[in-house]
mmJSON file of the N, C-alpha and C atoms, coordinates in Angstrom:
{"data_MODEL":{"atom_site":{
"group_PDB":["ATOM","ATOM","ATOM","ATOM","ATOM","ATOM","ATOM","ATOM","ATOM","ATOM","ATOM","ATOM","ATOM","ATOM","ATOM","ATOM","ATOM","ATOM","ATOM","ATOM","ATOM","ATOM","ATOM","ATOM","ATOM","ATOM","ATOM","ATOM","ATOM","ATOM","ATOM","ATOM","ATOM","ATOM","ATOM","ATOM","ATOM","ATOM","ATOM","ATOM","ATOM","ATOM","ATOM","ATOM","ATOM","ATOM","ATOM","ATOM","ATOM","ATOM","ATOM","ATOM","ATOM","ATOM","ATOM","ATOM","ATOM","ATOM","ATOM","ATOM","ATOM","ATOM","ATOM","ATOM","ATOM","ATOM","ATOM","ATOM","ATOM","ATOM","ATOM","ATOM","ATOM","ATOM","ATOM","ATOM","ATOM","ATOM","ATOM","ATOM","ATOM","ATOM","ATOM","ATOM","ATOM","ATOM","ATOM","ATOM","ATOM","ATOM","ATOM","ATOM","ATOM","ATOM","ATOM","ATOM","ATOM","ATOM","ATOM","ATOM","ATOM","ATOM","ATOM","ATOM","ATOM","ATOM","ATOM","ATOM","ATOM","ATOM","ATOM","ATOM","ATOM","ATOM","ATOM","ATOM","ATOM","ATOM","ATOM","ATOM","ATOM","ATOM","ATOM","ATOM","ATOM","ATOM","ATOM","ATOM","ATOM","ATOM","ATOM","ATOM","ATOM","ATOM","ATOM","ATOM","ATOM","ATOM","ATOM","ATOM","ATOM","ATOM","ATOM","ATOM","ATOM","ATOM","ATOM","ATOM","ATOM","ATOM","ATOM","ATOM","ATOM","ATOM","ATOM","ATOM","ATOM","ATOM","ATOM","ATOM","ATOM","ATOM","ATOM","ATOM","ATOM","ATOM","ATOM","ATOM","ATOM","ATOM","ATOM","ATOM","ATOM","ATOM","ATOM","ATOM","ATOM","ATOM","ATOM","ATOM","ATOM","ATOM","ATOM","ATOM","ATOM","ATOM","ATOM","ATOM","ATOM","ATOM","ATOM","ATOM","ATOM","ATOM","ATOM","ATOM","ATOM","ATOM","ATOM","ATOM","ATOM","ATOM","ATOM","ATOM","ATOM","ATOM","ATOM","ATOM","ATOM","ATOM","ATOM","ATOM","ATOM","ATOM","ATOM","ATOM","ATOM","ATOM","ATOM","ATOM","ATOM","ATOM","ATOM","ATOM","ATOM","ATOM","ATOM","ATOM","ATOM","ATOM","ATOM","ATOM","ATOM","ATOM","ATOM","ATOM","ATOM"],
"id":[1,2,3,4,5,6,7,8,9,10,11,12,13,14,15,16,17,18,19,20,21,22,23,24,25,26,27,28,29,30,31,32,33,34,35,36,37,38,39,40,41,42,43,44,45,46,47,48,49,50,51,52,53,54,55,56,57,58,59,60,61,62,63,64,65,66,67,68,69,70,71,72,73,74,75,76,77,78,79,80,81,82,83,84,85,86,87,88,89,90,91,92,93,94,95,96,97,98,99,100,101,102,103,104,105,106,107,108,109,110,111,112,113,114,115,116,117,118,119,120,121,122,123,124,125,126,127,128,129,130,131,132,133,134,135,136,137,138,139,140,141,142,143,144,145,146,147,148,149,150,151,152,153,154,155,156,157,158,159,160,161,162,163,164,165,166,167,168,169,170,171,172,173,174,175,176,177,178,179,180,181,182,183,184,185,186,187,188,189,190,191,192,193,194,195,196,197,198,199,200,201,202,203,204,205,206,207,208,209,210,211,212,213,214,215,216,217,218,219,220,221,222,223,224,225,226,227,228,229,230,231,232,233,234,235,236,237],
"type_symbol":["N","C","C","N","C","C","N","C","C","N","C","C","N","C","C","N","C","C","N","C","C","N","C","C","N","C","C","N","C","C","N","C","C","N","C","C","N","C","C","N","C","C","N","C","C","N","C","C","N","C","C","N","C","C","N","C","C","N","C","C","N","C","C","N","C","C","N","C","C","N","C","C","N","C","C","N","C","C","N","C","C","N","C","C","N","C","C","N","C","C","N","C","C","N","C","C","N","C","C","N","C","C","N","C","C","N","C","C","N","C","C","N","C","C","N","C","C","N","C","C","N","C","C","N","C","C","N","C","C","N","C","C","N","C","C","N","C","C","N","C","C","N","C","C","N","C","C","N","C","C","N","C","C","N","C","C","N","C","C","N","C","C","N","C","C","N","C","C","N","C","C","N","C","C","N","C","C","N","C","C","N","C","C","N","C","C","N","C","C","N","C","C","N","C","C","N","C","C","N","C","C","N","C","C","N","C","C","N","C","C","N","C","C","N","C","C","N","C","C","N","C","C","N","C","C","N","C","C","N","C","C","N","C","C","N","C","C"],
"label_atom_id":["N","CA","C","N","CA","C","N","CA","C","N","CA","C","N","CA","C","N","CA","C","N","CA","C","N","CA","C","N","CA","C","N","CA","C","N","CA","C","N","CA","C","N","CA","C","N","CA","C","N","CA","C","N","CA","C","N","CA","C","N","CA","C","N","CA","C","N","CA","C","N","CA","C","N","CA","C","N","CA","C","N","CA","C","N","CA","C","N","CA","C","N","CA","C","N","CA","C","N","CA","C","N","CA","C","N","CA","C","N","CA","C","N","CA","C","N","CA","C","N","CA","C","N","CA","C","N","CA","C","N","CA","C","N","CA","C","N","CA","C","N","CA","C","N","CA","C","N","CA","C","N","CA","C","N","CA","C","N","CA","C","N","CA","C","N","CA","C","N","CA","C","N","CA","C","N","CA","C","N","CA","C","N","CA","C","N","CA","C","N","CA","C","N","CA","C","N","CA","C","N","CA","C","N","CA","C","N","CA","C","N","CA","C","N","CA","C","N","CA","C","N","CA","C","N","CA","C","N","CA","C","N","CA","C","N","CA","C","N","CA","C","N","CA","C","N","CA","C","N","CA","C","N","CA","C","N","CA","C","N","CA","C","N","CA","C","N","CA","C","N","CA","C","N","CA","C"],
"label_alt_id":[null,null,null,null,null,null,null,null,null,null,null,null,null,null,null,null,null,null,null,null,null,null,null,null,null,null,null,null,null,null,null,null,null,null,null,null,null,null,null,null,null,null,null,null,null,null,null,null,null,null,null,null,null,null,null,null,null,null,null,null,null,null,null,null,null,null,null,null,null,null,null,null,null,null,null,null,null,null,null,null,null,null,null,null,null,null,null,null,null,null,null,null,null,null,null,null,null,null,null,null,null,null,null,null,null,null,null,null,null,null,null,null,null,null,null,null,null,null,null,null,null,null,null,null,null,null,null,null,null,null,null,null,null,null,null,null,null,null,null,null,null,null,null,null,null,null,null,null,null,null,null,null,null,null,null,null,null,null,null,null,null,null,null,null,null,null,null,null,null,null,null,null,null,null,null,null,null,null,null,null,null,null,null,null,null,null,null,null,null,null,null,null,null,null,null,null,null,null,null,null,null,null,null,null,null,null,null,null,null,null,null,null,null,null,null,null,null,null,null,null,null,null,null,null,null,null,null,null,null,null,null,null,null,null,null,null,null],
"label_comp_id":["ALA","ALA","ALA","MET","MET","MET","GLY","GLY","GLY","GLN","GLN","GLN","TRP","TRP","TRP","HIS","HIS","HIS","GLN","GLN","GLN","ALA","ALA","ALA","ARG","ARG","ARG","ILE","ILE","ILE","VAL","VAL","VAL","VAL","VAL","VAL","TRP","TRP","TRP","GLY","GLY","GLY","ASN","ASN","ASN","ARG","ARG","ARG","ILE","ILE","ILE","GLU","GLU","GLU","HIS","HIS","HIS","TYR","TYR","TYR","LEU","LEU","LEU","ASP","ASP","ASP","SER","SER","SER","ARG","ARG","ARG","LYS","LYS","LYS","VAL","VAL","VAL","LEU","LEU","LEU","ASP","ASP","ASP","VAL","VAL","VAL","ASP","ASP","ASP","ARG","ARG","ARG","SER","SER","SER","SER","SER","SER","ASP","ASP","ASP","ALA","ALA","ALA","PHE","PHE","PHE","ARG","ARG","ARG","LYS","LYS","LYS","GLY","GLY","GLY","VAL","VAL","VAL","ALA","ALA","ALA","ASP","ASP","ASP","SER","SER","SER","LYS","LYS","LYS","PHE","PHE","PHE","ASN","ASN","ASN","ASP","ASP","ASP","TYR","TYR","TYR","PRO","PRO","PRO","ASN","ASN","ASN","PHE","PHE","PHE","THR","THR","THR","SER","SER","SER","ILE","ILE","ILE","PRO","PRO","PRO","GLU","GLU","GLU","GLY","GLY","GLY","HIS","HIS","HIS","ILE","ILE","ILE","LEU","LEU","LEU","LEU","LEU","LEU","GLN","GLN","GLN","ASP","ASP","ASP","HIS","HIS","HIS","GLY","GLY","GLY","HIS","HIS","HIS","SER","SER","SER","VAL","VAL","VAL","ALA","ALA","ALA","PHE","PHE","PHE","ARG","ARG","ARG","ASN","ASN","ASN","ILE","ILE","ILE","LYS","LYS","LYS","ILE","ILE","ILE","ARG","ARG","ARG","LYS","LYS","LYS","LEU","LEU","LEU","LYS","LYS","LYS"],
"label_asym_id":["A","A","A","A","A","A","A","A","A","A","A","A","A","A","A","A","A","A","A","A","A","A","A","A","A","A","A","A","A","A","A","A","A","A","A","A","A","A","A","A","A","A","A","A","A","A","A","A","A","A","A","A","A","A","A","A","A","A","A","A","A","A","A","A","A","A","A","A","A","A","A","A","A","A","A","A","A","A","A","A","A","A","A","A","A","A","A","A","A","A","A","A","A","A","A","A","A","A","A","A","A","A","A","A","A","A","A","A","A","A","A","A","A","A","A","A","A","A","A","A","A","A","A","A","A","A","A","A","A","A","A","A","A","A","A","A","A","A","A","A","A","A","A","A","A","A","A","A","A","A","A","A","A","A","A","A","A","A","A","A","A","A","A","A","A","A","A","A","A","A","A","A","A","A","A","A","A","A","A","A","A","A","A","A","A","A","A","A","A","A","A","A","A","A","A","A","A","A","A","A","A","A","A","A","A","A","A","A","A","A","A","A","A","A","A","A","A","A","A","A","A","A","A","A","A","A","A","A","A","A","A","A","A","A","A","A","A"],
"label_entity_id":["1","1","1","1","1","1","1","1","1","1","1","1","1","1","1","1","1","1","1","1","1","1","1","1","1","1","1","1","1","1","1","1","1","1","1","1","1","1","1","1","1","1","1","1","1","1","1","1","1","1","1","1","1","1","1","1","1","1","1","1","1","1","1","1","1","1","1","1","1","1","1","1","1","1","1","1","1","1","1","1","1","1","1","1","1","1","1","1","1","1","1","1","1","1","1","1","1","1","1","1","1","1","1","1","1","1","1","1","1","1","1","1","1","1","1","1","1","1","1","1","1","1","1","1","1","1","1","1","1","1","1","1","1","1","1","1","1","1","1","1","1","1","1","1","1","1","1","1","1","1","1","1","1","1","1","1","1","1","1","1","1","1","1","1","1","1","1","1","1","1","1","1","1","1","1","1","1","1","1","1","1","1","1","1","1","1","1","1","1","1","1","1","1","1","1","1","1","1","1","1","1","1","1","1","1","1","1","1","1","1","1","1","1","1","1","1","1","1","1","1","1","1","1","1","1","1","1","1","1","1","1","1","1","1","1","1","1"],
"label_seq_id":[1,1,1,2,2,2,3,3,3,4,4,4,5,5,5,6,6,6,7,7,7,8,8,8,9,9,9,10,10,10,11,11,11,12,12,12,13,13,13,14,14,14,15,15,15,16,16,16,17,17,17,18,18,18,19,19,19,20,20,20,21,21,21,22,22,22,23,23,23,24,24,24,25,25,25,26,26,26,27,27,27,28,28,28,29,29,29,30,30,30,31,31,31,32,32,32,33,33,33,34,34,34,35,35,35,36,36,36,37,37,37,38,38,38,39,39,39,40,40,40,41,41,41,42,42,42,43,43,43,44,44,44,45,45,45,46,46,46,47,47,47,48,48,48,49,49,49,50,50,50,51,51,51,52,52,52,53,53,53,54,54,54,55,55,55,56,56,56,57,57,57,58,58,58,59,59,59,60,60,60,61,61,61,62,62,62,63,63,63,64,64,64,65,65,65,66,66,66,67,67,67,68,68,68,69,69,69,70,70,70,71,71,71,72,72,72,73,73,73,74,74,74,75,75,75,76,76,76,77,77,77,78,78,78,79,79,79],
"pdbx_PDB_ins_code":[null,null,null,null,null,null,null,null,null,null,null,null,null,null,null,null,null,null,null,null,null,null,null,null,null,null,null,null,null,null,null,null,null,null,null,null,null,null,null,null,null,null,null,null,null,null,null,null,null,null,null,null,null,null,null,null,null,null,null,null,null,null,null,null,null,null,null,null,null,null,null,null,null,null,null,null,null,null,null,null,null,null,null,null,null,null,null,null,null,null,null,null,null,null,null,null,null,null,null,null,null,null,null,null,null,null,null,null,null,null,null,null,null,null,null,null,null,null,null,null,null,null,null,null,null,null,null,null,null,null,null,null,null,null,null,null,null,null,null,null,null,null,null,null,null,null,null,null,null,null,null,null,null,null,null,null,null,null,null,null,null,null,null,null,null,null,null,null,null,null,null,null,null,null,null,null,null,null,null,null,null,null,null,null,null,null,null,null,null,null,null,null,null,null,null,null,null,null,null,null,null,null,null,null,null,null,null,null,null,null,null,null,null,null,null,null,null,null,null,null,null,null,null,null,null,null,null,null,null,null,null,null,null,null,null,null,null],
"Cartn_x":[-25.343,-24.042,-24.205,-23.298,-23.338,-22.917,-23.399,-23.027,-23.861,-24.948,-25.831,-27.277,-28.196,-29.618,-30.156,-31.05,-31.731,-33.226,-33.94,-35.395,-36.012,-36.874,-37.564,-39.061,-39.712,-41.163,-41.652,-42.596,-43.157,-44.648,-45.119,-46.528,-47.099,-48.196,-48.852,-50.276,-50.588,-51.935,-52.382,-53.207,-53.621,-52.394,-52.113,-50.967,-49.697,-49.787,-48.623,-47.861,-46.539,-45.657,-44.653,-44.525,-43.499,-42.615,-41.316,-40.363,-39.476,-39.43,-38.599,-37.514,-36.303,-35.184,-34.566,-34.579,-34.107,-34.772,-36.096,-36.959,-36.773,-35.977,-35.758,-36.43,-37.281,-37.969,-36.954,-36.894,-35.957,-36.681,-38.005,-38.761,-40.18,-40.704,-42.102,-42.491,-43.288,-43.575,-45.042,-45.565,-46.919,-46.791,-47.354,-47.224,-47.901,-48.782,-49.446,-48.707,-47.587,-46.851,-46.027,-45.769,-44.923,-43.513,-43.012,-41.662,-41.557,-42.572,-42.553,-42.617,-43.528,-43.664,-42.365,-41.7,-40.423,-39.36,-39.34,-38.384,-38.538,-39.776,-40.031,-39.659,-39.981,-39.647,-38.138,-37.368,-35.902,-35.285,-36.114,-35.617,-35.73,-35.275,-35.374,-36.816,-37.744,-39.143,-39.992,-39.368,-40.117,-40.834,-40.481,-41.147,-42.403,-42.709,-43.894,-45.072,-46.066,-47.209,-47.901,-48.206,-48.947,-48.274,-46.952,-46.244,-46.539,-46.726,-46.952,-48.365,-49.286,-50.684,-51.298,-50.506,-51.039,-51.555,-52.862,-53.42,-53.048,-52.75,-52.384,-51.691,-51.039,-50.361,-49.187,-48.181,-47.008,-46.119,-45.353,-44.376,-43.039,-42.375,-41.095,-39.971,-39.133,-37.94,-36.754,-35.86,-34.743,-33.44,-32.375,-31.05,-30.41,-29.261,-28.543,-27.172,-27.157,-25.908,-25.121,-25.696,-25.008,-25.791,-25.162,-25.835,-26.786,-28.04,-29.021,-29.788,-30.38,-31.243,-32.389,-33.544,-34.726,-35.234,-35.74,-36.307,-37.453,-38.331,-39.436,-40.297,-40.65,-41.48,-42.942,-43.571,-44.959,-45.741,-46.945,-47.803,-49.135,-49.587,-50.896,-51.634,-52.927,-53.776,-54.064,-53.821,-54.048,-55.485,-56.019,-57.399,-57.429],
"Cartn_y":[56.67,56.35,55.299,55.307,54.331,52.967,51.917,50.571,49.985,50.667,50.121,50.39,49.632,49.816,50.959,51.719,52.793,52.523,53.118,52.973,54.316,54.302,55.517,55.333,56.42,56.431,57.69,57.546,58.685,58.716,59.846,60.016,61.117,60.822,61.802,62.009,63.253,63.642,64.746,64.424,65.437,65.948,67.235,67.83,67.848,67.43,67.463,66.148,66.271,65.105,65.256,64.207,64.155,62.957,63.151,62.064,61.929,60.732,60.421,59.454,59.698,58.81,58.408,57.109,56.583,57.319,57.47,58.087,59.593,60.226,61.682,62.35,63.363,64.047,64.835,64.542,65.238,66.111,65.96,66.75,66.923,68.125,68.428,69.504,69.126,70.049,69.955,71.068,71.135,71.193,70.197,70.136,71.3,72.011,73.148,74.466,74.416,75.641,76.134,77.422,78.006,77.425,77.19,76.644,75.253,74.411,73.071,73.154,73.973,74.122,74.638,75.575,76.088,74.997,74.21,73.118,72.117,71.786,70.858,71.511,72.786,73.502,73.523,73.544,73.57,72.171,71.127,69.756,69.003,67.761,66.897,66.449,66.771,66.378,67.475,68.543,69.68,69.389,68.303,67.958,67.11,66.724,65.915,66.841,66.849,67.756,67.53,68.609,68.573,67.715,67.579,66.734,67.134,68.415,68.87,68.61,68.247,68.094,66.749,65.77,64.452,63.817,63.481,63.009,61.572,60.746,59.354,58.776,57.642,57.004,56.166,56.144,55.319,55.929,55.074,55.513,55.679,56.749,57.064,56.777,55.807,55.514,55.997,56.736,57.292,57.169,57.351,57.389,58.703,58.967,60.19,59.838,58.873,58.501,57.415,56.835,55.774,54.475,53.375,52.09,52.05,51.687,51.614,50.306,49.926,48.757,49.098,48.536,48.752,47.389,47.329,46.078,46.396,45.416,45.517,46.774,47.056,48.216,47.86,48.651,48.42,49.709,49.564,50.713,50.428,51.405,51.223,52.55,52.447,53.622,53.937,55.171,55.599,56.073,55.899,56.335,57.736],
"Cartn_z":[-94.777,-95.344,-96.419,-97.34,-98.418,-97.881,-98.531,-98.161,-97.041,-96.67,-95.647,-96.046,-95.477,-95.748,-94.902,-95.484,-94.78,-94.834,-93.917,-93.914,-94.273,-95.279,-95.705,-95.498,-95.14,-95.001,-95.676,-96.579,-97.293,-96.992,-96.496,-96.143,-97.023,-97.697,-98.562,-98.059,-97.725,-97.305,-98.258,-99.221,-100.198,-100.938,-100.827,-101.511,-100.661,-99.408,-98.518,-98.596,-98.724,-98.745,-97.615,-96.802,-95.769,-96.065,-95.996,-96.24,-95.009,-94.46,-93.304,-93.744,-93.343,-93.638,-92.309,-92.051,-90.766,-89.599,-89.684,-88.665,-88.498,-89.332,-89.261,-90.457,-90.196,-91.294,-92.11,-93.405,-94.289,-95.32,-95.422,-96.383,-95.883,-96.022,-95.73,-96.736,-97.719,-98.82,-99.223,-99.711,-100.25,-101.777,-102.454,-103.915,-104.626,-103.95,-104.593,-104.354,-103.62,-103.3,-104.494,-104.505,-105.547,-105.484,-104.277,-104.126,-104.754,-104.558,-105.151,-106.673,-107.184,-108.639,-109.258,-108.594,-109.105,-109.07,-107.988,-107.892,-109.026,-109.362,-110.468,-111.795,-111.963,-113.201,-113.447,-112.357,-112.467,-112.454,-112.536,-112.421,-113.742,-113.702,-114.888,-115.149,-114.25,-114.418,-115.047,-115.491,-116.02,-117.344,-118.033,-119.297,-119.106,-117.872,-117.6,-117.319,-118.211,-118.02,-116.676,-115.978,-114.712,-113.633,-113.679,-112.721,-111.28,-111.023,-109.646,-109.154,-110.045,-109.616,-109.987,-110.383,-110.716,-109.425,-109.353,-108.084,-107.718,-108.699,-108.415,-109.626,-109.422,-110.546,-110.092,-110.892,-110.634,-109.546,-108.916,-107.918,-108.62,-108.347,-108.964,-107.974,-108.294,-107.497,-108.304,-107.685,-108.443,-107.685,-108.42,-107.816,-108.239,-107.727,-108.086,-108.624,-109.547,-110.201,-109.509,-108.464,-107.734,-107.884,-107.599,-107.597,-106.399,-106.632,-105.556,-105.619,-104.506,-104.444,-103.497,-103.763,-102.939,-102.483,-101.254,-100.766,-99.807,-99.64,-98.686,-98.891,-100.127,-100.414,-100.111,-99.262,-98.88,-99.095,-99.62,-99.853,-99.159,-98.401,-97.781,-97.731,-97.825,-97.763,-96.3,-95.9,-94.535,-94.379,-93.198,-92.937,-92.405],
"occupancy":[1.0,1.0,1.0,1.0,1.0,1.0,1.0,1.0,1.0,1.0,1.0,1.0,1.0,1.0,1.0,1.0,1.0,1.0,1.0,1.0,1.0,1.0,1.0,1.0,1.0,1.0,1.0,1.0,1.0,1.0,1.0,1.0,1.0,1.0,1.0,1.0,1.0,1.0,1.0,1.0,1.0,1.0,1.0,1.0,1.0,1.0,1.0,1.0,1.0,1.0,1.0,1.0,1.0,1.0,1.0,1.0,1.0,1.0,1.0,1.0,1.0,1.0,1.0,1.0,1.0,1.0,1.0,1.0,1.0,1.0,1.0,1.0,1.0,1.0,1.0,1.0,1.0,1.0,1.0,1.0,1.0,1.0,1.0,1.0,1.0,1.0,1.0,1.0,1.0,1.0,1.0,1.0,1.0,1.0,1.0,1.0,1.0,1.0,1.0,1.0,1.0,1.0,1.0,1.0,1.0,1.0,1.0,1.0,1.0,1.0,1.0,1.0,1.0,1.0,1.0,1.0,1.0,1.0,1.0,1.0,1.0,1.0,1.0,1.0,1.0,1.0,1.0,1.0,1.0,1.0,1.0,1.0,1.0,1.0,1.0,1.0,1.0,1.0,1.0,1.0,1.0,1.0,1.0,1.0,1.0,1.0,1.0,1.0,1.0,1.0,1.0,1.0,1.0,1.0,1.0,1.0,1.0,1.0,1.0,1.0,1.0,1.0,1.0,1.0,1.0,1.0,1.0,1.0,1.0,1.0,1.0,1.0,1.0,1.0,1.0,1.0,1.0,1.0,1.0,1.0,1.0,1.0,1.0,1.0,1.0,1.0,1.0,1.0,1.0,1.0,1.0,1.0,1.0,1.0,1.0,1.0,1.0,1.0,1.0,1.0,1.0,1.0,1.0,1.0,1.0,1.0,1.0,1.0,1.0,1.0,1.0,1.0,1.0,1.0,1.0,1.0,1.0,1.0,1.0,1.0,1.0,1.0,1.0,1.0,1.0,1.0,1.0,1.0,1.0,1.0,1.0,1.0,1.0,1.0,1.0,1.0,1.0],
"B_iso_or_equiv":[0.0,0.0,0.0,0.0,0.0,0.0,0.0,0.0,0.0,0.0,0.0,0.0,0.0,0.0,0.0,0.0,0.0,0.0,0.0,0.0,0.0,0.0,0.0,0.0,0.0,0.0,0.0,0.0,0.0,0.0,0.0,0.0,0.0,0.0,0.0,0.0,0.0,0.0,0.0,0.0,0.0,0.0,0.0,0.0,0.0,0.0,0.0,0.0,0.0,0.0,0.0,0.0,0.0,0.0,0.0,0.0,0.0,0.0,0.0,0.0,0.0,0.0,0.0,0.0,0.0,0.0,0.0,0.0,0.0,0.0,0.0,0.0,0.0,0.0,0.0,0.0,0.0,0.0,0.0,0.0,0.0,0.0,0.0,0.0,0.0,0.0,0.0,0.0,0.0,0.0,0.0,0.0,0.0,0.0,0.0,0.0,0.0,0.0,0.0,0.0,0.0,0.0,0.0,0.0,0.0,0.0,0.0,0.0,0.0,0.0,0.0,0.0,0.0,0.0,0.0,0.0,0.0,0.0,0.0,0.0,0.0,0.0,0.0,0.0,0.0,0.0,0.0,0.0,0.0,0.0,0.0,0.0,0.0,0.0,0.0,0.0,0.0,0.0,0.0,0.0,0.0,0.0,0.0,0.0,0.0,0.0,0.0,0.0,0.0,0.0,0.0,0.0,0.0,0.0,0.0,0.0,0.0,0.0,0.0,0.0,0.0,0.0,0.0,0.0,0.0,0.0,0.0,0.0,0.0,0.0,0.0,0.0,0.0,0.0,0.0,0.0,0.0,0.0,0.0,0.0,0.0,0.0,0.0,0.0,0.0,0.0,0.0,0.0,0.0,0.0,0.0,0.0,0.0,0.0,0.0,0.0,0.0,0.0,0.0,0.0,0.0,0.0,0.0,0.0,0.0,0.0,0.0,0.0,0.0,0.0,0.0,0.0,0.0,0.0,0.0,0.0,0.0,0.0,0.0,0.0,0.0,0.0,0.0,0.0,0.0,0.0,0.0,0.0,0.0,0.0,0.0,0.0,0.0,0.0,0.0,0.0,0.0],
"pdbx_formal_charge":[null,null,null,null,null,null,null,null,null,null,null,null,null,null,null,null,null,null,null,null,null,null,null,null,null,null,null,null,null,null,null,null,null,null,null,null,null,null,null,null,null,null,null,null,null,null,null,null,null,null,null,null,null,null,null,null,null,null,null,null,null,null,null,null,null,null,null,null,null,null,null,null,null,null,null,null,null,null,null,null,null,null,null,null,null,null,null,null,null,null,null,null,null,null,null,null,null,null,null,null,null,null,null,null,null,null,null,null,null,null,null,null,null,null,null,null,null,null,null,null,null,null,null,null,null,null,null,null,null,null,null,null,null,null,null,null,null,null,null,null,null,null,null,null,null,null,null,null,null,null,null,null,null,null,null,null,null,null,null,null,null,null,null,null,null,null,null,null,null,null,null,null,null,null,null,null,null,null,null,null,null,null,null,null,null,null,null,null,null,null,null,null,null,null,null,null,null,null,null,null,null,null,null,null,null,null,null,null,null,null,null,null,null,null,null,null,null,null,null,null,null,null,null,null,null,null,null,null,null,null,null,null,null,null,null,null,null],
"auth_seq_id":[1,1,1,2,2,2,3,3,3,4,4,4,5,5,5,6,6,6,7,7,7,8,8,8,9,9,9,10,10,10,11,11,11,12,12,12,13,13,13,14,14,14,15,15,15,16,16,16,17,17,17,18,18,18,19,19,19,20,20,20,21,21,21,22,22,22,23,23,23,24,24,24,25,25,25,26,26,26,27,27,27,28,28,28,29,29,29,30,30,30,31,31,31,32,32,32,33,33,33,34,34,34,35,35,35,36,36,36,37,37,37,38,38,38,39,39,39,40,40,40,41,41,41,42,42,42,43,43,43,44,44,44,45,45,45,46,46,46,47,47,47,48,48,48,49,49,49,50,50,50,51,51,51,52,52,52,53,53,53,54,54,54,55,55,55,56,56,56,57,57,57,58,58,58,59,59,59,60,60,60,61,61,61,62,62,62,63,63,63,64,64,64,65,65,65,66,66,66,67,67,67,68,68,68,69,69,69,70,70,70,71,71,71,72,72,72,73,73,73,74,74,74,75,75,75,76,76,76,77,77,77,78,78,78,79,79,79],
"auth_comp_id":["ALA","ALA","ALA","MET","MET","MET","GLY","GLY","GLY","GLN","GLN","GLN","TRP","TRP","TRP","HIS","HIS","HIS","GLN","GLN","GLN","ALA","ALA","ALA","ARG","ARG","ARG","ILE","ILE","ILE","VAL","VAL","VAL","VAL","VAL","VAL","TRP","TRP","TRP","GLY","GLY","GLY","ASN","ASN","ASN","ARG","ARG","ARG","ILE","ILE","ILE","GLU","GLU","GLU","HIS","HIS","HIS","TYR","TYR","TYR","LEU","LEU","LEU","ASP","ASP","ASP","SER","SER","SER","ARG","ARG","ARG","LYS","LYS","LYS","VAL","VAL","VAL","LEU","LEU","LEU","ASP","ASP","ASP","VAL","VAL","VAL","ASP","ASP","ASP","ARG","ARG","ARG","SER","SER","SER","SER","SER","SER","ASP","ASP","ASP","ALA","ALA","ALA","PHE","PHE","PHE","ARG","ARG","ARG","LYS","LYS","LYS","GLY","GLY","GLY","VAL","VAL","VAL","ALA","ALA","ALA","ASP","ASP","ASP","SER","SER","SER","LYS","LYS","LYS","PHE","PHE","PHE","ASN","ASN","ASN","ASP","ASP","ASP","TYR","TYR","TYR","PRO","PRO","PRO","ASN","ASN","ASN","PHE","PHE","PHE","THR","THR","THR","SER","SER","SER","ILE","ILE","ILE","PRO","PRO","PRO","GLU","GLU","GLU","GLY","GLY","GLY","HIS","HIS","HIS","ILE","ILE","ILE","LEU","LEU","LEU","LEU","LEU","LEU","GLN","GLN","GLN","ASP","ASP","ASP","HIS","HIS","HIS","GLY","GLY","GLY","HIS","HIS","HIS","SER","SER","SER","VAL","VAL","VAL","ALA","ALA","ALA","PHE","PHE","PHE","ARG","ARG","ARG","ASN","ASN","ASN","ILE","ILE","ILE","LYS","LYS","LYS","ILE","ILE","ILE","ARG","ARG","ARG","LYS","LYS","LYS","LEU","LEU","LEU","LYS","LYS","LYS"],
"auth_asym_id":["A","A","A","A","A","A","A","A","A","A","A","A","A","A","A","A","A","A","A","A","A","A","A","A","A","A","A","A","A","A","A","A","A","A","A","A","A","A","A","A","A","A","A","A","A","A","A","A","A","A","A","A","A","A","A","A","A","A","A","A","A","A","A","A","A","A","A","A","A","A","A","A","A","A","A","A","A","A","A","A","A","A","A","A","A","A","A","A","A","A","A","A","A","A","A","A","A","A","A","A","A","A","A","A","A","A","A","A","A","A","A","A","A","A","A","A","A","A","A","A","A","A","A","A","A","A","A","A","A","A","A","A","A","A","A","A","A","A","A","A","A","A","A","A","A","A","A","A","A","A","A","A","A","A","A","A","A","A","A","A","A","A","A","A","A","A","A","A","A","A","A","A","A","A","A","A","A","A","A","A","A","A","A","A","A","A","A","A","A","A","A","A","A","A","A","A","A","A","A","A","A","A","A","A","A","A","A","A","A","A","A","A","A","A","A","A","A","A","A","A","A","A","A","A","A","A","A","A","A","A","A","A","A","A","A","A","A"],
"auth_atom_id":["N","CA","C","N","CA","C","N","CA","C","N","CA","C","N","CA","C","N","CA","C","N","CA","C","N","CA","C","N","CA","C","N","CA","C","N","CA","C","N","CA","C","N","CA","C","N","CA","C","N","CA","C","N","CA","C","N","CA","C","N","CA","C","N","CA","C","N","CA","C","N","CA","C","N","CA","C","N","CA","C","N","CA","C","N","CA","C","N","CA","C","N","CA","C","N","CA","C","N","CA","C","N","CA","C","N","CA","C","N","CA","C","N","CA","C","N","CA","C","N","CA","C","N","CA","C","N","CA","C","N","CA","C","N","CA","C","N","CA","C","N","CA","C","N","CA","C","N","CA","C","N","CA","C","N","CA","C","N","CA","C","N","CA","C","N","CA","C","N","CA","C","N","CA","C","N","CA","C","N","CA","C","N","CA","C","N","CA","C","N","CA","C","N","CA","C","N","CA","C","N","CA","C","N","CA","C","N","CA","C","N","CA","C","N","CA","C","N","CA","C","N","CA","C","N","CA","C","N","CA","C","N","CA","C","N","CA","C","N","CA","C","N","CA","C","N","CA","C","N","CA","C","N","CA","C","N","CA","C","N","CA","C","N","CA","C","N","CA","C","N","CA","C","N","CA","C"],
"pdbx_PDB_model_num":[1,1,1,1,1,1,1,1,1,1,1,1,1,1,1,1,1,1,1,1,1,1,1,1,1,1,1,1,1,1,1,1,1,1,1,1,1,1,1,1,1,1,1,1,1,1,1,1,1,1,1,1,1,1,1,1,1,1,1,1,1,1,1,1,1,1,1,1,1,1,1,1,1,1,1,1,1,1,1,1,1,1,1,1,1,1,1,1,1,1,1,1,1,1,1,1,1,1,1,1,1,1,1,1,1,1,1,1,1,1,1,1,1,1,1,1,1,1,1,1,1,1,1,1,1,1,1,1,1,1,1,1,1,1,1,1,1,1,1,1,1,1,1,1,1,1,1,1,1,1,1,1,1,1,1,1,1,1,1,1,1,1,1,1,1,1,1,1,1,1,1,1,1,1,1,1,1,1,1,1,1,1,1,1,1,1,1,1,1,1,1,1,1,1,1,1,1,1,1,1,1,1,1,1,1,1,1,1,1,1,1,1,1,1,1,1,1,1,1,1,1,1,1,1,1,1,1,1,1,1,1,1,1,1,1,1,1]
}}}
């Protein structure tokens, strides 16, 4: 709900991305899948070359037209 803090956890293992929001899995996708590539092709990120296969780089934080704030962002490499 809006107006409250949520906890997100994003786990990336190779090409697999899992996104948890408030401990509930909301996304499980393989970046090499046709469905993912089509999703990116139909998105605002379609002008970024090789967006679906970039192995490392910057973290993208986005909003969907609403005021947002981020806090306590932690990144760690999993073994």
